C-alpha positions, 0 to 999 in steps of 0.5 A: 500500500502507498499510505501508512495504516492508521497506527502510530509508529510509537505504538508499533515500536512498543508492540514489536518490543513486547511481541518479539522482543526487539530493540528498535533502531529504526522503523520506516514505512515502505510504500509498496505492494497492493495487499498489505502494509510493510515496514522495514525494521532495523534492530539494535544489533543491525539485523533487518526485518520486514513487518507485514500488516494486513486486513481481511477483505483487502485482496481476494487472496485473503490473509496469511494463515496457519496453513500458509506458515506450515507450507512455508516452513516445510519448503524452507526447512524440510525441502531445503528451498532457500531461494525464498525468505525464511519463514516468519519469526515466532513471537513471545505469544508462541504464534507466528501470526500476531495481532496489533490492533485491527491488523494481522502481523508477521515479522520476517527477515529482510532479503536484500535484492533488486526486483525483476520489475526494475532489473529484468532477469538475464538468461542464466537468471531466467533459467534459475527461475524455471528450475526453482518453479519446477522444484516447487511443483515437485515438492510433495507436502503432507496434507497438513502442510499444504496451503489452501486448495485452489477454489477458482476465485468464487469471490470475483463474480460476486464482487465484480457484480457489486462494482458493476451494480454501483454504476447504475444504482450508487449507494452513496454520494461519490467524490470526483475520483469515484465518478471518474472510475464509475464512468470509465467502467460504464463504457466498458460494461459490455466487454466486462460482462462477456469476460465475466460470463466466460469466467463463470463458465470456466469456473464451473467446468474446472471445479467439476474436473476431478482429473484436474484436481488430481494433478494439483501441485504446490504453487507460489500463486503470484511469481510476477516480476514484483515478487522476484528479486535478484540478490547481490550474489545474483541468485533469484529469490521468490518473495511474498509467500502470503498466499501459496496455493495447492493448484494446477501448475498453470497458476504459476505458469500463467505469469511465465508463459511469455518467457521461453527460457523460463519455460524451457528450464521448467520443462527440463525439471518436470519433464515435457509438459503442455499447459491446458488452454482452458486453465490458462484462459481461466487464469487470464480472465481471473487476472484481468477481472481480479485486478478490477475487483481489487482496485475497484473494491478499495476505491469504492468501498474502503476508506483510504487516503488521497494518496492511496486513492490516486495510486489505485485509480491510476493503476486501474486505468492502466490495467484497463488499457492493457486488457483486451476489451473488444 
């Protein structure tokens, strides 16, 4: 998020000192990410951490939970996958996920690196990424260690319908930036409705496909460029493990399908594998419409700062321009 949550830094300092405990040298808000708030924490011993706060309803993927933690721990400690941040640190409460007022909080070690969104991967790094995704997909987690199972985004139709209904039957007085978004969406209602109908058709088909469910693997869920960093020693690391999912491998491959070097390295790791067109199409639609849902819900139905609203409006407009909305 681009704006800080409504909680004073002194409250966070005291909470960190009590919950972990840490002597805090510096605590600074980091404006990044879409589904939570992040602070960089430098302790008295100069160790650096990331404090991640989240709230329910902020994004469709939901909040980090105990299933997530168990999967994260299994990958890092049992399977030895270290191209990811170490799992969250246990608090003095005995829990890895703690509460600070209305926010869910986890503390993890900071990994230094440059996001692939700022420095595209070179060919060796692309191969590293393909090998890493293949290794993740080969991990056979015990059922109690698995994260949530793919449910094919049932929230998207409901929340998108709420946004589209707001265009013609507003539930309150809107500010100019709200009206701008509602006006843009009104012009795109017909193609959005067509995409929504196709998403619902594919949802039902995939939910009923027992063969597909038998082929689920452990997926990161969002290996997009913002969640890939290049460390100073040129290693490729996947970050943001808040919402891994037990799902079709296309859940990850969708983000990588236009990177042939990554896909070739992946196939070398798992054997020749052909993606399923209907599954890939579902994830394209889920991405297109899910971004409208996430940004639209925050803009229209959450109280946010002007800075956050401006960022979300511009991001949604840019996303709509990139979508194929014939």
